[in-house]
C-alpha positions, 0 to 999 in steps of 0.5 A: 144207474151207472155203467155198465147198465144202460141209461136214459135222460130220466136216469139223471133226473130228466130234462131240467129247466132253470129256476132263475137266470144263471148268476155266475156261470163259474158256479151255476150250471145252465139247465140247457147245457146240463140237459145236453151232456146228460143226454149224451152220457145217457145215450153213450151207455147204449153203445160204448164198449164195456170190456175187452180181453186179450189172450194168446192162441194156444194148442189144442191140448191146453184148456187155459190160455195165456195172457200176452207178454206186452200190453193189457190183457183185460180192462172194463168199465168196472176195472182191471183187477184180477177179480173181474178178469174174464176167463178164456178157455180153449174148447176145440180147434179154432174155438175159445170161450170167454166168460165174464163175471155174473156181477160187477161193482162199479166205483160207486159201490153199486152192483150190476148184473152183466148181460153182454149184448154184442161181441166182436173179436180181432186178431193182431196178425204178426206177419200179414197172413189172413187170420180171422176171429169172430165172436158170438154171445152165447149166454149173458156173460159168455162169448164164443170166439171162432178163429181161422187161418184163411178159410180153415179153423185154426187155434192161431197159436201165439197170435194175440186174439182180443174179444170186445163186448158191449 
């Protein structure tokens, strides 16, 4: 398997041992070194951030949100093409939904079904005012974001809000 799936050392053939001594370290790989990096790669698949989506807070009348005018609007382990861009909609005051595709294809042309396990959100506050965003996974590919200014629900119009998913 590859990201965004989760792996273990067995995903990479398990623990290896040398058949014979390494003759040329520039062309031969020592099994103990390979075991270390394979284990590190496998374990990082459990916690690495898989994707993010940035958008601008919008007024209550708009259901589709706009992308920031600078920087990246989205990226993921499976790419940043328009076809895998998650949609974000305004639900009600201080509430947005981010929806990722059900399946994605990695660079090896393997298809993966997305299952978001955790999410968090942040606000890039433009003037130091206390603005908060929190996120909750509500379905396998869906994240609900709650936004506040101080202790009151707010759409945070014009502020850049970013959702991160694992």
